[in-house]
PALUMSE-784165 format. One line per field, with one value per residue: residue in one letter; residue number from 1; x, y, z of N, C-alpha, C in turn. Coordinates in nm, 2 decimals. Example, Ala and Ser with C-alpha at 12.3 -4.5 7.8 and 13.67 -1.06 7.14 Angstrom:
aa <- (A; S)
i <- (1; 2)
neast <- (1.32; 1.28)
nnorth <- (-0.57; -0.22)
nup <- (0.78; 0.71)
caeast <- (1.23; 1.37)
canorth <- (-0.45; -0.11)
caup <- (0.78; 0.71)
ceast <- (1.32; 1.29)
cnorth <- (-0.33; 0.00)
cup <- (0.78; 0.79)
//
This chain:
aa <- (M; K; I; T; E; K; E; F; N; I; E; T; G; E; E; I; I; T; E; R; D; E; T; A; A; E; T; K; A; R; L; D; Y; T; K; K; V; A; T; A; E; A; E; A; K; T; K; A; T; A; R; Q; A; I; A; D; R; L; G; L; T; A; D; E; L; Q; V; L; L; G)
i <- (1; 2; 3; 4; 5; 6; 7; 8; 9; 10; 11; 12; 13; 14; 15; 16; 17; 18; 19; 20; 21; 22; 23; 24; 25; 26; 27; 28; 29; 30; 31; 32; 33; 34; 35; 36; 37; 38; 39; 40; 41; 42; 43; 44; 45; 46; 47; 48; 49; 50; 51; 52; 53; 54; 55; 56; 57; 58; 59; 60; 61; 62; 63; 64; 65; 66; 67; 68; 69; 70)
neast <- (0.09; 0.06; 0.19; 0.10; 0.24; 0.26; 0.45; 0.43; 0.57; 0.54; 0.72; 0.84; 0.62; 0.60; 0.49; 0.56; 0.49; 0.54; 0.57; 0.52; 0.61; 0.43; 0.58; 0.70; 0.64; 0.40; 0.24; 0.16; 0.09; -0.16; -0.32; -0.38; -0.49; -0.69; -0.85; -0.91; -1.11; -1.30; -1.33; -1.47; -1.67; -1.80; -1.88; -2.04; -2.26; -2.32; -2.40; -2.59; -2.80; -2.83; -2.97; -3.21; -3.33; -3.40; -3.56; -3.79; -3.87; -3.96; -4.11; -4.10; -4.02; -3.72; -3.67; -3.80; -3.62; -3.40; -3.42; -3.49; -3.20; -3.03)
nnorth <- (-0.10; 0.22; 0.51; 0.83; 1.13; 1.48; 1.78; 2.11; 2.41; 2.62; 2.90; 2.93; 2.89; 2.69; 2.33; 1.99; 1.68; 1.34; 1.00; 0.68; 0.34; 0.16; 0.02; -0.33; -0.30; -0.10; -0.21; -0.44; -0.30; -0.22; -0.42; -0.58; -0.36; -0.34; -0.61; -0.58; -0.39; -0.54; -0.73; -0.61; -0.54; -0.78; -0.88; -0.64; -0.68; -0.93; -0.91; -0.70; -0.86; -1.03; -0.91; -0.78; -1.07; -1.12; -0.89; -0.94; -1.17; -1.12; -0.94; -0.67; -0.30; -0.19; 0.05; 0.05; -0.15; -0.05; 0.17; 0.04; -0.14; 0.13)
nup <- (-0.02; -0.07; 0.12; 0.11; 0.22; 0.34; 0.40; 0.52; 0.47; 0.70; 0.72; 0.44; 0.27; 0.10; 0.01; 0.02; -0.10; -0.07; -0.16; -0.06; -0.01; 0.23; 0.54; 0.68; 0.92; 0.94; 0.77; 0.93; 1.18; 1.04; 0.92; 1.20; 1.33; 1.18; 1.19; 1.46; 1.45; 1.33; 1.49; 1.72; 1.61; 1.53; 1.77; 1.89; 1.74; 1.81; 2.08; 2.06; 1.90; 2.11; 2.26; 2.17; 2.15; 2.40; 2.50; 2.28; 2.41; 2.66; 2.59; 2.55; 2.41; 2.20; 2.34; 2.57; 2.68; 2.70; 2.87; 3.11; 3.11; 3.15)
caeast <- (-0.02; 0.14; 0.17; 0.09; 0.29; 0.23; 0.47; 0.41; 0.65; 0.51; 0.83; 0.84; 0.50; 0.66; 0.47; 0.64; 0.48; 0.63; 0.43; 0.62; 0.56; 0.44; 0.70; 0.65; 0.54; 0.32; 0.13; 0.13; -0.03; -0.27; -0.37; -0.42; -0.62; -0.88; -0.89; -0.98; -1.21; -1.40; -1.39; -1.54; -1.82; -1.86; -1.91; -2.13; -2.35; -2.41; -2.45; -2.73; -2.89; -2.90; -3.02; -3.31; -3.43; -3.47; -3.66; -3.87; -3.94; -4.04; -4.23; -4.07; -3.96; -3.61; -3.69; -3.79; -3.51; -3.34; -3.44; -3.44; -3.07; -2.96)
canorth <- (0.01; 0.34; 0.62; 1.00; 1.23; 1.63; 1.87; 2.23; 2.50; 2.80; 3.01; 2.95; 2.83; 2.52; 2.21; 1.88; 1.55; 1.21; 0.90; 0.61; 0.21; 0.14; -0.05; -0.43; -0.31; -0.03; -0.28; -0.57; -0.22; -0.17; -0.53; -0.56; -0.29; -0.38; -0.70; -0.56; -0.31; -0.63; -0.84; -0.52; -0.51; -0.85; -0.89; -0.56; -0.74; -1.04; -0.85; -0.65; -0.96; -1.10; -0.79; -0.80; -1.15; -1.13; -0.83; -1.03; -1.26; -1.03; -0.83; -0.55; -0.27; -0.14; 0.18; 0.03; -0.24; 0.04; 0.23; -0.10; -0.12; 0.28)
caup <- (0.02; -0.05; 0.17; 0.13; 0.35; 0.29; 0.50; 0.50; 0.59; 0.70; 0.67; 0.30; 0.21; 0.02; 0.06; 0.01; -0.10; -0.11; -0.20; -0.06; 0.02; 0.36; 0.58; 0.71; 1.07; 0.92; 0.72; 1.02; 1.26; 0.98; 0.94; 1.30; 1.38; 1.08; 1.26; 1.58; 1.47; 1.26; 1.62; 1.80; 1.52; 1.52; 1.94; 1.95; 1.65; 1.88; 2.20; 2.02; 1.89; 2.22; 2.39; 2.13; 2.19; 2.51; 2.44; 2.23; 2.50; 2.78; 2.54; 2.58; 2.28; 2.21; 2.43; 2.69; 2.73; 2.71; 3.01; 3.20; 3.11; 3.15)
ceast <- (0.10; 0.09; 0.21; 0.17; 0.33; 0.31; 0.49; 0.49; 0.60; 0.56; 0.83; 0.73; 0.54; 0.58; 0.49; 0.51; 0.52; 0.51; 0.60; 0.52; 0.54; 0.52; 0.59; 0.58; 0.48; 0.22; 0.10; 0.02; -0.18; -0.36; -0.45; -0.52; -0.73; -0.93; -0.94; -1.09; -1.33; -1.44; -1.52; -1.69; -1.90; -1.94; -2.04; -2.29; -2.41; -2.45; -2.63; -2.86; -2.94; -3.00; -3.20; -3.39; -3.46; -3.59; -3.80; -3.97; -4.02; -4.13; -4.20; -3.98; -3.84; -3.61; -3.72; -3.70; -3.41; -3.29; -3.40; -3.26; -2.97; -2.87)
cnorth <- (0.13; 0.46; 0.76; 1.06; 1.38; 1.66; 1.96; 2.28; 2.59; 2.91; 3.02; 2.95; 2.69; 2.41; 2.10; 1.81; 1.48; 1.13; 0.77; 0.46; 0.22; -0.02; -0.18; -0.40; -0.22; -0.10; -0.39; -0.45; -0.23; -0.29; -0.60; -0.49; -0.33; -0.55; -0.73; -0.47; -0.41; -0.75; -0.75; -0.53; -0.62; -0.89; -0.77; -0.60; -0.79; -0.97; -0.75; -0.75; -1.04; -1.03; -0.81; -0.92; -1.19; -0.99; -0.84; -1.09; -1.21; -0.92; -0.69; -0.48; -0.25; -0.05; 0.16; -0.11; -0.14; 0.14; 0.14; -0.12; 0.02; 0.27)
cup <- (0.01; 0.05; 0.15; 0.23; 0.25; 0.41; 0.43; 0.54; 0.54; 0.66; 0.53; 0.20; 0.11; 0.11; -0.04; 0.02; -0.14; -0.08; -0.15; 0.01; 0.19; 0.41; 0.65; 0.87; 1.06; 0.87; 0.80; 1.09; 1.18; 0.96; 1.08; 1.36; 1.30; 1.17; 1.37; 1.58; 1.41; 1.37; 1.68; 1.74; 1.58; 1.68; 1.94; 1.85; 1.71; 2.00; 2.16; 1.97; 1.96; 2.29; 2.33; 2.12; 2.31; 2.51; 2.39; 2.33; 2.58; 2.72; 2.51; 2.43; 2.34; 2.39; 2.51; 2.77; 2.81; 2.84; 3.12; 3.24; 3.20; 3.05)
//
């Protein structure tokens, strides 16, 4: 993946834009973060589904359940 870096010198008004390949460490960090976000989203979806199932069994709306859970 290409990384674009922009450097702006206030004194001269010069703007330098460089493009480079990401390092192995940057690639690993990006992929780890992507995996972490996907896991968090999956967990949130699972919890929401479980809460909705409980609300359905109790005959509560989502708003009523939210009031009970705080």
